[in-house]
C-alpha positions, 0 to 999 in steps of 0.5 A: 615718191613712193612707187610701191602701191600696186594691184594684187597679183590675183586682180592682175590675173583677173584683169588679164583674163577678162580684158583683151587689151594690155594690162600694165603693172610694171614700175616703168609703165606705171611711171609713164602714167604717173604725171601729166602736164602739171607739177604733180606725180602719182604712180597709178596702181596699174594701167589698162589699154582697153580695146573696146567698150567690153574691155572697159565694162570688164575693168569697171566690174573688176574695179568695183568688185575690189573697190579699186579707184578708176581714172579715165585718161586721154592725152594726159595733157592736164595742167592741174594733175587731174589725170594723176592718181593712185588708181587703175588708169584706163587709157582711151587713146589707143582704140576707144577713139572712133567717130560714131556718127556725123550728121552734116545736116544737123551739124552733130557728131557723136564720138568716143572719148579717146577721139583727138580734136584735130583728128575729128576736125580733119574728118569734119572738114570735108563737110564744111564743119568743125568742132570749134572748142579749139584748145591749144593742145588740139593735136593731142587733147581728146574730146573726153578729156576736154569735156572732163575739164570743160575746156575753152579754147581761143575762140570761146568769145564766139563759140563758148566753152566745151559745156556750150558745145556738148549735146549729150553724153552716154556714160557708165555709172559706178554700178556699171549701168549706162545712162544717157545724159541729155535734155532734162525734159526728155530724159529717163531712167537713172539720168532722170533720177540724178537730174531730179536730185541735182534739181532739188539741191539747186532749187534749195540753194538758189540764193547761194548759187546766185551769190557765189557763182561767178558771172563770167563765162570762164568758170569751170570750178566744181560741178555745174550745179547752176545748170538749173539757175544759170549764172554765166554771161553765156547761158548753157543752152540757147533756149534756156533748157536744161541739159543733164550732160552739162553736169558731167562736163567739167567733172574731171572723170569723178562722176561717171566714165564717158562712153560717147559724146554728142557734139554741136558742130559749127560751119567752118568760117570761109575767110579769116583775117588777123590783125596783130597789135604791138604794144610797148606797155603790157598794161596798155595791151590789157586795157585795150582788150575791152575796146577791141572786143566791141569790134566783134572779133572771134579771138583776141589772144595775148602773147607776152614779151617772154614768150616772144623772146623764147619763140625768137630763140627757137628755130621752129618759131623764129621766122613766124613770130617775127612776121607778127612784129612791127619791127622784126629786127628791133626790140621785142614789144612787151605784148602783142594781141592777135585779133581775128575776124572771120566770116563769109566775105573777105572784103568785110573782114578787111574793113574790120582790119581797118577798123582795128587800125583806126581804133588803135590810132584812137587809143594813141597807138597809130601804126601798131597793127600788123595786118595779116590777111594771108591764110598761111601766115595766120596758120603759122602764127596760130601754131606758135600761139598754140605752143605758147605754154610749152615755149614758156616751159623751155626756160633752162634751169630749175625755175619754171613757170608754174601753173596754179593761178593761171586760170583766174578770169576777171571782167574785161574792164578790170583786166588791166588793173588785175594784171598790174596788181598780180605783177606786183604780187609776183615781184613781192615774192622775187618772181615775175609772171609769163602771160598768154591766152584769152584777153577776149574773155578776161582769162590770162594764163599767168605762171610765175617762175618758181623753183619747186625743188627749193622754196617754190611751194611756199611762194606758190601758197603765198601768191595763191592767197594774194591772187585769190583776194584780187579775184574776189575784189574784181568779182572773177573766177579762180578756176577759169579754164584748165580745171581744178585737179590737185592745184585748184581743188582746195579753192572750190570751197573758197569760191563757193562757200560751205553750203555749195561745197557740201552740195557738190559732195552730195552730187558726187555721192549720188553719182558715185557712192563708192568713190570709185571714179578719180577720187581726190578731184573736186571732192576732198582734194588735197592741199595744192602744196602737199609735197608728197604729190610733187614730181620734184618733192624735197627728197628728189635726188639725181644719181651722180654719173658722167655722161659720154656727151657734153650736157653742160649747156643744160646744167644751169640755173636761172634768175626768176625775174630777169630770166638770165641763166648762169654759166654752162656747167654751174647748175649743180646737176649730179648728172652734169646736165643730162638730168636737167636736159631730161627734166625739160620735158613738162609732159605737154604731150606735143609728141603725140601729134599726127600732123605734117611734122615728124615727131614722134615716128614710132608712136604714130605706128604703135600709139604706145606711151613708151614710144613717145618722146614724153614716155622716154623722157619720163622713164629716163627721169625716173631712172636717173632719180632711182625711182625704177627697179634698175638692175644697177642703180649706179648705171641707170642709163644702161637698164632694161627699162631704158632699153624698152623705151629706146628700142623704137627711137629712130634718132630722127632728131625731130624732137630737137626741133618740134618739141617746144621744150627742146628735149633732144632724145636722139642724143639721149639715145646715144647716152643710153646705147653707150651705157647699155653696150658697156653693160651687155657688150656689142654684137656682131651686127653692132660692129658690122654697122659701126666699122663700115667706114673702116672696112669699106675700102678694104672690100672694094680693093679685093677683086671680086669681093664686091660682086660676091657680097652683092649676091646676097640680095639674090640668094634667099638662103644666104639672106636667111643665114645672115638674119640668123647670124647677125639679125639683119632682116632677110626681107630687106635688100642690102646696099650694092657695093660698087666696084669703081669709086671715086677713091679708085680714080687717082687722076680725078682725086688729084684734080680735087685737091686744093689748099685752103688758100688755093680754094679761097682765092676768088670765093668760088671754092668749096669742100665736098665731103665724100661720105662712106655711103655715097662713096662706096654704094652710090658713087654716082651721087658724088660724081653728080655733085662734082658735075653740078658744082663744076658747071656752076663755076666752083672749084671742088676739094675732096678731103682725103687722108695723106700720110701726114694727115694720119694719126698714129691710131689711124692705121687703116687704109681708107683715104676718106675721113668719116663723121663717126655717125656709124659709131654713134649708132652703135653707142661707140662714143669714144671711137666716134670722137676719135673719128670725128675729131680727125675730120674736124681737125682736117676741116678747121683750116678750110672753115676758118677761111670761110670756105663752105663745107658741103655734104650730100648725106644729111645724117653725116653732114648734120653730125658736124652741126650737132653731135660734134658740138657736144663731144669735147672737140673745142672751138674748131668744131664750132667753126666747122659747124658754121660752114657745114651745109648740105649741097642744096642749102649752099646752092639755094643760098647762092641763088638767092644772092644771085651768085648761082650760074646753072643752066638747067633744061625743063623737066618733063616729069613731075617731081616729088621730094621726101625730106630726110628727118635730119633735113627737117630737124635743121630746116633744110627742106625749104632750100631743097625745094627752092633749088628744085624750083630752079628746074623749069617746069619741075613744080616740086611737091613735098611729100608730107611724111614722118620718118621713112622708117629706115633710120640708118641700120634700124630698118635693116634689123630683123626685130624692127623690120615690121615697124620700119615698113609700117612707118613708110606705109603711113604716108611716104610710100602711098604718096609715091605710088599715087604718082607713078611717072614722077621723079622721086627725090630723097637725099638720105641714103636710107630713105632711097633704100626704103623707097626702092624696097617698098615701091620698086621705084628708084629715088635719086639724090638732088645732085643727080636730078640737077645733073640730069637737067644740066644743059 
């Protein structure tokens, strides 16, 4: 756990003088690069973010001069510790990520190593091409990292591994020269010399190579010494030629530093169909694979019961995984196989599906196949399969599925026997395995559940030794896909024997005589169970603290065999569950994605590791375990190191839904703010935001004051003064105070008052929350919601305080209740609990009566469904949360049940819809679109966007205004500008404000567009 080894000050100075990019040497930054998706942790000496090839050359020269190890890094998703090391890390993903050339005619592309696979395939799609090594981490894995590991992907049965799809690599050697590795026959210079050296070794050791190199396609251990005498069932090249770039593929950055890679592309399949085979027996699933592959599928992927069950409990995956089950309401099958066929003609593929159904009948499993010809359903299911590893890591408690034997590959005919034997080994050591992956090629990723803080290391060693004997028995490969790194490096000599192991060392010395590149990987690796390399070594301890929210649901332990978890609060966490919640991050890097989801908005702008859910979680974990230089080790949450990573967190809640392991950074930010503000105090701006619900009714009741305050938007000097005094950006307009609100109209308010019994007499009563934002700034939305609900035949009750309802601590004059959201945004948890507690207390009788509680502002409504449950408000909060829903959720559900009577006239303009982050986090976007579809001719279109960039007060703050605008400009504002005549619908107050400021267009709440179309 030592964090002490770092670069000498004079070397740091030299780097900063010669490298244009960032040079990071502080402990928190190094800590964020100390881990990957493995069980290991090693603090690097420093981190360089190169902006160009010249930056890399400069860093290499300085490292060479001072004999500093170099570790190239992509997405940091390696599962064996390849991208951890006491070295100078160079992060290629910021700038060194361009496509250099795409030649559609030759189906070849050349890219820089930091290029992400999904980004490359997005560029290739317009040419009808793709790079077919489709690893499950395609949204964050870089081409350089994939080549370093010799990655494989789900469709390797059709396309081969990375090594089969790399045509050439230009790379810096240890002496700083650049060598071109390609076809051996036409190679020149240093590449030719190195190739000839390896050729001599290979010729000398040909009998050893033939005896020890596994014959299965999935073999990535060591270096590819057999390029001159290929042993795999799939040759390295179609014509039998030797390509020297294949020596670098799988070398884990230990031979050279990739400058560019030339790739072989494939035509995009015109059509795909999927058959999902359900099995009541895991053994039968494994035994069937050898027969299924004879049908010529492009993929045969396994998903086991554990993963299916975990997916069914995850709101992001539940509906999708259940489309793959024969009985979506029944018992989970022991396994399913995803069998894909692809080609040019849909009809022939449908025949293949029929052949699969016939085959399963012949194998004694009639009716076991779910046919899935629909492309969108296939895509959704493949996304769940891709998330498989991370879904399995979502198991709560200290026991986790551990990667160390997961890549063993055996011939297909032995797969069933091998998996059964390995299952028995797990049982022998008090565990069970979770299985998934590539049944088509005999590689099943299996991870026994082990507690690495206690006896996990000893069990890991014992299981590995017995597994290795099974691999030898079935003539397989111990390292089949994810590389060697720290967890399989020591098994290279076991796999190849002493002579080949020595030859691999000679290759390393020939390429890198000074041991500059990623030392300790492949050559002279440590023992897999050396605890000094572990993320959770024996001396790992969490600092005791009492968090402000209730994290007891995470404070549990699990049974490694049954996977049952203990009671909440029984897990022994000194941080009462907060540390265990933070430690759920397994560093898979899913938050680095740029797809249609939301997570992680700030990273999409900055590309900085500190602005990721992963980077934040790592920093929190290090702080909670006293591994950072904290100002106060007794209050690690309030340190400046945590402030740095939380600064751009917009509390979008996307990680709550999109992070496969459920890391809830929005709640963790509340914990940070609570601790930090205790340390440094609250600012005037904090109080201005937090107390808005308190002073808003005072302002509107002082004649002329709303008009006076609204002048700020028209007087630049006043805006500048406010920015200087309070840090509210002068570039941002402020919401407009309304002189007349619902709260001023006593007659209407009197009509909107019902007891629970009166409201519930015929099932047509609802509670409508008048939140602060829609009450005082956009009262028209509240009025529109009342109009729509009344037109649909519902009685509407507006909660308001009476003398009897007020508590002794509620002396302010406001009539409305508040959810406490503004207090939470300022870290004032105690005030939020009091305010939210009042609301929950008031709503409980209505909720107990089953009356829907409807909100208009997503951030307010979902506070009732989320934070209210971890603020010690008891069962009432749970009851209220079950009835709380947005207007569109309620009306869409009523429409589905044929209970909605709403006469709407046809739309005359197209409709664009932008989902608030919290709507997306709680799956409330689909109901909104379904409701908008009730408007004839509306044809609503969802804007594929991440966070709008406002995030409550975030977008108003002078220090965040630039990032706020950049978030909006990534996709939201450009999409609106492209449709100048459309309605723009956005339910979030801050979202509408961002749209108005950025496009000079008015965005409306869904209630308002519905009211506008009432007949």
